[in-house]
TIRO-2110 file (N, C-alpha, C; in Angstrom, 1 decimal):
// TIRO-2110
0.9, -1.2, 0.0, N, 1, A
0.0, 0.0, 0.0, CA, 1, A
0.9, 1.2, 0.0, C, 1, A
0.6, 2.2, -0.9, N, 2, A
1.3, 3.4, -0.9, CA, 2, A
0.3, 4.6, -0.6, C, 2, A
0.7, 5.3, 0.5, N, 3, A
-0.2, 6.4, 0.9, CA, 3, A
0.5, 7.7, 0.6, C, 3, A
-0.1, 8.5, -0.2, N, 4, A
0.5, 9.8, -0.6, CA, 4, A
-0.2, 11.0, 0.1, C, 4, A
0.5, 11.7, 1.0, N, 5, A
-0.1, 12.8, 1.7, CA, 5, A
0.6, 14.1, 1.1, C, 5, A
-0.2, 15.0, 0.6, N, 6, A
0.3, 16.2, 0.0, CA, 6, A
0.4, 17.3, 1.1, C, 6, A
1.6, 17.4, 1.7, N, 7, A
1.7, 18.4, 2.8, CA, 7, A
1.5, 19.8, 2.4, C, 7, A
1.6, 20.2, 1.2, N, 8, A
1.4, 21.6, 0.8, CA, 8, A
-0.1, 21.9, 0.6, C, 8, A
-1.0, 20.9, 0.8, N, 9, A
-2.4, 21.1, 0.7, CA, 9, A
-3.1, 21.5, 2.1, C, 9, A
-2.3, 21.6, 3.1, N, 10, A
-2.8, 22.1, 4.4, CA, 10, A
-3.9, 21.1, 4.9, C, 10, A
-5.1, 21.6, 5.2, N, 11, A
-6.1, 20.7, 5.8, CA, 11, A
-6.6, 19.7, 4.8, C, 11, A
-6.3, 19.8, 3.5, N, 12, A
-6.6, 18.8, 2.5, CA, 12, A
-5.5, 17.8, 2.3, C, 12, A
-4.5, 17.8, 3.1, N, 13, A
-3.3, 17.0, 2.9, CA, 13, A
-3.6, 15.5, 2.6, C, 13, A
-4.5, 15.0, 3.3, N, 14, A
-4.8, 13.5, 3.1, CA, 14, A
-6.2, 13.3, 2.4, C, 14, A
-6.7, 14.4, 1.8, N, 15, A
-8.1, 14.3, 1.3, CA, 15, A
-8.2, 13.2, 0.2, C, 15, A
-7.2, 13.0, -0.6, N, 16, A
-7.2, 12.1, -1.7, CA, 16, A
-7.0, 10.6, -1.3, C, 16, A
-6.7, 10.4, -0.1, N, 17, A
-6.4, 9.0, 0.3, CA, 17, A
-7.8, 8.3, 0.4, C, 17, A
-7.9, 7.1, -0.2, N, 18, A
-9.2, 6.4, -0.2, CA, 18, A
-9.5, 6.0, 1.3, C, 18, A
-10.7, 5.9, 1.6, N, 19, A
-11.1, 5.6, 3.0, CA, 19, A
-10.5, 4.3, 3.6, C, 19, A
-10.3, 3.3, 2.7, N, 20, A
-9.7, 2.0, 3.2, CA, 20, A
-8.3, 2.3, 3.6, C, 20, A
-7.5, 3.0, 2.8, N, 21, A
-6.1, 3.3, 3.1, CA, 21, A
-6.0, 4.2, 4.4, C, 21, A
-6.9, 5.1, 4.5, N, 22, A
-6.9, 6.0, 5.6, CA, 22, A
-7.2, 5.2, 6.9, C, 22, A
-8.2, 4.3, 6.9, N, 23, A
-8.5, 3.5, 8.0, CA, 23, A
-7.3, 2.6, 8.4, C, 23, A
-6.6, 2.1, 7.4, N, 24, A
-5.4, 1.3, 7.7, CA, 24, A
-4.3, 2.2, 8.4, C, 24, A
-4.2, 3.4, 7.9, N, 25, A
-3.2, 4.4, 8.5, CA, 25, A
-3.6, 4.6, 10.0, C, 25, A
-4.9, 4.8, 10.2, N, 26, A
-5.4, 5.1, 11.6, CA, 26, A
-5.1, 3.9, 12.5, C, 26, A
-5.3, 2.7, 12.0, N, 27, A
-5.0, 1.5, 12.8, CA, 27, A
-3.6, 1.4, 13.1, C, 27, A
-2.7, 1.7, 12.2, N, 28, A
-1.2, 1.7, 12.4, CA, 28, A
-0.9, 2.7, 13.5, C, 28, A
-1.4, 3.9, 13.4, N, 29, A
-1.2, 5.0, 14.4, CA, 29, A
-1.7, 4.6, 15.7, C, 29, A
-2.9, 4.0, 15.8, N, 30, A
-3.4, 3.6, 17.1, CA, 30, A
-2.5, 2.5, 17.7, C, 30, A
-2.1, 1.5, 16.9, N, 31, A
-1.2, 0.5, 17.4, CA, 31, A
0.0, 1.0, 18.0, C, 31, A
0.7, 2.0, 17.2, N, 32, A
1.9, 2.6, 17.7, CA, 32, A
1.7, 3.4, 18.9, C, 32, A
0.6, 4.1, 19.0, N, 33, A
0.3, 4.8, 20.3, CA, 33, A
0.1, 3.9, 21.5, C, 33, A
-0.5, 2.8, 21.2, N, 34, A
-0.7, 1.8, 22.3, CA, 34, A
0.7, 1.2, 22.7, C, 34, A
1.5, 1.0, 21.8, N, 35, A
2.9, 0.4, 22.1, CA, 35, A
3.8, 1.4, 22.8, C, 35, A
3.6, 2.7, 22.5, N, 36, A
4.5, 3.7, 23.0, CA, 36, A
4.1, 4.4, 24.3, C, 36, A
2.8, 4.2, 24.7, N, 37, A
2.3, 4.8, 25.9, CA, 37, A
1.9, 3.8, 27.0, C, 37, A
1.7, 4.3, 28.2, N, 38, A
1.2, 3.4, 29.2, CA, 38, A
-0.3, 3.1, 28.9, C, 38, A
-0.8, 2.1, 29.6, N, 39, A
-2.2, 1.7, 29.4, CA, 39, A
-3.1, 2.9, 29.8, C, 39, A
-2.8, 3.5, 30.9, N, 40, A
-3.7, 4.7, 31.4, CA, 40, A
-3.6, 5.8, 30.4, C, 40, A
-2.5, 6.1, 29.9, N, 41, A
-2.3, 7.3, 28.9, CA, 41, A
-3.0, 6.9, 27.6, C, 41, A
-2.9, 5.7, 27.2, N, 42, A
-3.6, 5.3, 25.9, CA, 42, A
-5.1, 5.4, 26.1, C, 42, A
-5.6, 4.9, 27.3, N, 43, A
-7.1, 5.0, 27.5, CA, 43, A
-7.5, 6.5, 27.6, C, 43, A
-6.7, 7.4, 28.1, N, 44, A
-7.0, 8.8, 28.1, CA, 44, A
-7.1, 9.3, 26.6, C, 44, A
-6.2, 8.9, 25.8, N, 45, A
-6.2, 9.3, 24.4, CA, 45, A
-7.5, 8.8, 23.7, C, 45, A
-7.9, 7.6, 24.0, N, 46, A
-9.1, 7.0, 23.4, CA, 46, A
-10.3, 7.8, 23.9, C, 46, A
-10.4, 8.1, 25.2, N, 47, A
-11.5, 8.9, 25.7, CA, 47, A
-11.6, 10.3, 25.0, C, 47, A
-10.5, 10.9, 24.8, N, 48, A
-10.4, 12.2, 24.1, CA, 48, A
-10.9, 12.1, 22.7, C, 48, A
-10.5, 11.0, 22.0, N, 49, A
-10.9, 10.8, 20.6, CA, 49, A
-12.4, 10.5, 20.5, C, 49, A
-12.9, 9.8, 21.5, N, 50, A
-14.4, 9.4, 21.4, CA, 50, A
-15.3, 10.6, 21.7, C, 50, A
-14.7, 11.7, 22.3, N, 51, A
-15.6, 12.9, 22.5, CA, 51, A
-15.5, 13.9, 21.4, C, 51, A
-14.7, 13.6, 20.4, N, 52, A
-14.5, 14.6, 19.3, CA, 52, A
-15.8, 15.0, 18.6, C, 52, A
-16.6, 14.0, 18.3, N, 53, A
-17.9, 14.3, 17.6, CA, 53, A
-18.8, 15.1, 18.4, C, 53, A
-18.8, 14.9, 19.7, N, 54, A
-19.6, 15.8, 20.6, CA, 54, A
-19.1, 17.2, 20.7, C, 54, A
-17.8, 17.3, 20.8, N, 55, A
-17.2, 18.7, 20.9, CA, 55, A
-17.2, 19.4, 19.6, C, 55, A
-17.0, 18.8, 18.5, N, 56, A
-16.8, 19.5, 17.3, CA, 56, A
-17.8, 19.1, 16.2, C, 56, A
-18.9, 18.6, 16.6, N, 57, A
-19.9, 18.1, 15.7, CA, 57, A
-20.3, 19.1, 14.6, C, 57, A
-20.7, 20.3, 14.9, N, 58, A
-21.1, 21.3, 13.9, CA, 58, A
-19.9, 21.7, 13.0, C, 58, A
-18.7, 21.8, 13.7, N, 59, A
-17.5, 22.2, 12.9, CA, 59, A
-17.2, 21.1, 11.9, C, 59, A
-17.3, 19.8, 12.3, N, 60, A
-17.0, 18.7, 11.4, CA, 60, A
-18.0, 18.7, 10.3, C, 60, A
-19.3, 18.9, 10.6, N, 61, A
-20.3, 18.9, 9.5, CA, 61, A
-20.0, 20.0, 8.5, C, 61, A
-19.7, 21.2, 9.0, N, 62, A
-19.3, 22.3, 8.1, CA, 62, A
-18.1, 22.0, 7.2, C, 62, A
-17.1, 21.4, 7.9, N, 63, A
-15.9, 21.0, 7.1, CA, 63, A
-16.2, 20.0, 6.1, C, 63, A
-17.0, 19.0, 6.4, N, 64, A
-17.4, 18.0, 5.4, CA, 64, A
-18.1, 18.6, 4.2, C, 64, A
-19.1, 19.5, 4.5, N, 65, A
-19.8, 20.1, 3.4, CA, 65, A
-18.9, 20.9, 2.5, C, 65, A
-17.9, 21.7, 3.2, N, 66, A
-17.0, 22.5, 2.4, CA, 66, A
-16.1, 21.6, 1.5, C, 66, A
-15.6, 20.5, 2.1, N, 67, A
-14.8, 19.5, 1.3, CA, 67, A
-15.6, 18.9, 0.2, C, 67, A
-16.8, 18.5, 0.4, N, 68, A
-17.7, 18.0, -0.6, CA, 68, A
-17.9, 19.0, -1.7, C, 68, A
-18.1, 20.2, -1.3, N, 69, A
-18.3, 21.3, -2.3, CA, 69, A
-17.1, 21.5, -3.2, C, 69, A
-15.9, 21.5, -2.5, N, 70, A
-14.6, 21.7, -3.3, CA, 70, A
-14.4, 20.5, -4.2, C, 70, A
-14.7, 19.3, -3.8, N, 71, A
-14.5, 18.1, -4.6, CA, 71, A
-15.5, 18.2, -5.8, C, 71, A
-16.7, 18.6, -5.6, N, 72, A
-17.7, 18.8, -6.7, CA, 72, A
-17.2, 19.8, -7.7, C, 72, A
-16.8, 20.9, -7.2, N, 73, A
-16.3, 22.0, -8.1, CA, 73, A
-15.1, 21.4, -8.9, C, 73, A
-14.2, 20.8, -8.3, N, 74, A
-13.0, 20.2, -9.0, CA, 74, A
-13.4, 19.2, -10.0, C, 74, A
-14.4, 18.4, -9.7, N, 75, A
-14.8, 17.4, -10.7, CA, 75, A
-15.5, 18.0, -11.9, C, 75, A
-16.3, 19.1, -11.7, N, 76, A
-16.9, 19.8, -12.8, CA, 76, A
-15.9, 20.5, -13.6, C, 76, A
-14.9, 21.1, -13.0, N, 77, A
-13.8, 21.7, -13.8, CA, 77, A
-13.0, 20.7, -14.6, C, 77, A
-12.8, 19.6, -14.0, N, 78, A
-12.1, 18.5, -14.7, CA, 78, A
-12.9, 18.0, -15.9, C, 78, A
-14.2, 17.9, -15.7, N, 79, A
-15.1, 17.5, -16.8, CA, 79, A
-15.1, 18.5, -18.0, C, 79, A
-15.1, 19.8, -17.6, N, 80, A
-15.1, 20.9, -18.6, CA, 80, A
-13.7, 20.8, -19.3, C, 80, A
-12.6, 20.6, -18.6, N, 81, A
-11.3, 20.5, -19.3, CA, 81, A
-11.2, 19.3, -20.2, C, 81, A
-12.0, 18.3, -19.9, N, 82, A
-11.9, 17.1, -20.8, CA, 82, A
-12.8, 17.2, -22.0, C, 82, A
-13.6, 18.2, -22.1, N, 83, A
-14.4, 18.4, -23.3, CA, 83, A
-13.6, 18.7, -24.5, C, 83, A
-13.9, 18.1, -25.7, N, 84, A
-13.1, 18.5, -26.9, CA, 84, A
-13.3, 20.0, -27.2, C, 84, A
-12.3, 20.6, -27.6, N, 85, A
-12.5, 22.0, -28.1, CA, 85, A
-12.2, 22.1, -29.6, C, 85, A
-12.9, 23.0, -30.2, N, 86, A
-12.8, 23.3, -31.6, CA, 86, A
-12.4, 24.7, -31.8, C, 86, A
-11.5, 24.9, -32.8, N, 87, A
-11.1, 26.3, -33.0, CA, 87, A
-12.3, 27.1, -33.6, C, 87, A
-12.3, 28.4, -33.2, N, 88, A
-13.4, 29.2, -33.7, CA, 88, A
-13.1, 29.7, -35.1, C, 88, A
-14.1, 29.6, -35.9, N, 89, A
-14.0, 30.1, -37.3, CA, 89, A
-14.6, 31.4, -37.5, C, 89, A
-15.5, 31.8, -36.5, N, 90, A
-16.2, 33.0, -36.6, CA, 90, A
-16.0, 33.8, -35.3, C, 90, A
-16.1, 35.1, -35.4, N, 91, A
-15.9, 36.0, -34.2, CA, 91, A
-16.9, 35.6, -33.1, C, 91, A
-16.5, 35.7, -31.9, N, 92, A
-17.4, 35.3, -30.8, CA, 92, A
-18.4, 36.5, -30.5, C, 92, A
-19.6, 36.1, -30.2, N, 93, A
-20.6, 37.1, -29.8, CA, 93, A
-20.7, 37.3, -28.3, C, 93, A
-19.9, 36.5, -27.6, N, 94, A
-19.9, 36.7, -26.1, CA, 94, A
-21.0, 35.9, -25.5, C, 94, A
-21.9, 35.2, -26.3, N, 95, A
-22.9, 34.4, -25.7, CA, 95, A
-22.5, 32.9, -25.7, C, 95, A
-22.7, 32.3, -24.6, N, 96, A
-22.2, 30.9, -24.5, CA, 96, A
-23.4, 29.9, -24.2, C, 96, A
-24.5, 30.2, -24.8, N, 97, A
-25.6, 29.3, -24.6, CA, 97, A
-25.7, 28.2, -25.7, C, 97, A
END
């Protein structure tokens, strides 16, 4: 498995990672955290993580909507770029209908 994280993308750094790969990455990180910390400290980390949806629910929903919107716009722009173009033989009227 090859995971590509684009660090220059900021909050979108891992956005292109498929869910399955991301879940594998999380499992690896959780395993390493459990190995490197005491049982009590690990359980505290798990408690903190389990409360994230409660603490940041509306922020997470907003972030999801914004990400979905950006992905939709990117896909539309990609579709437009993939359309075949033809050279103009007549002057443009400025109307694109």
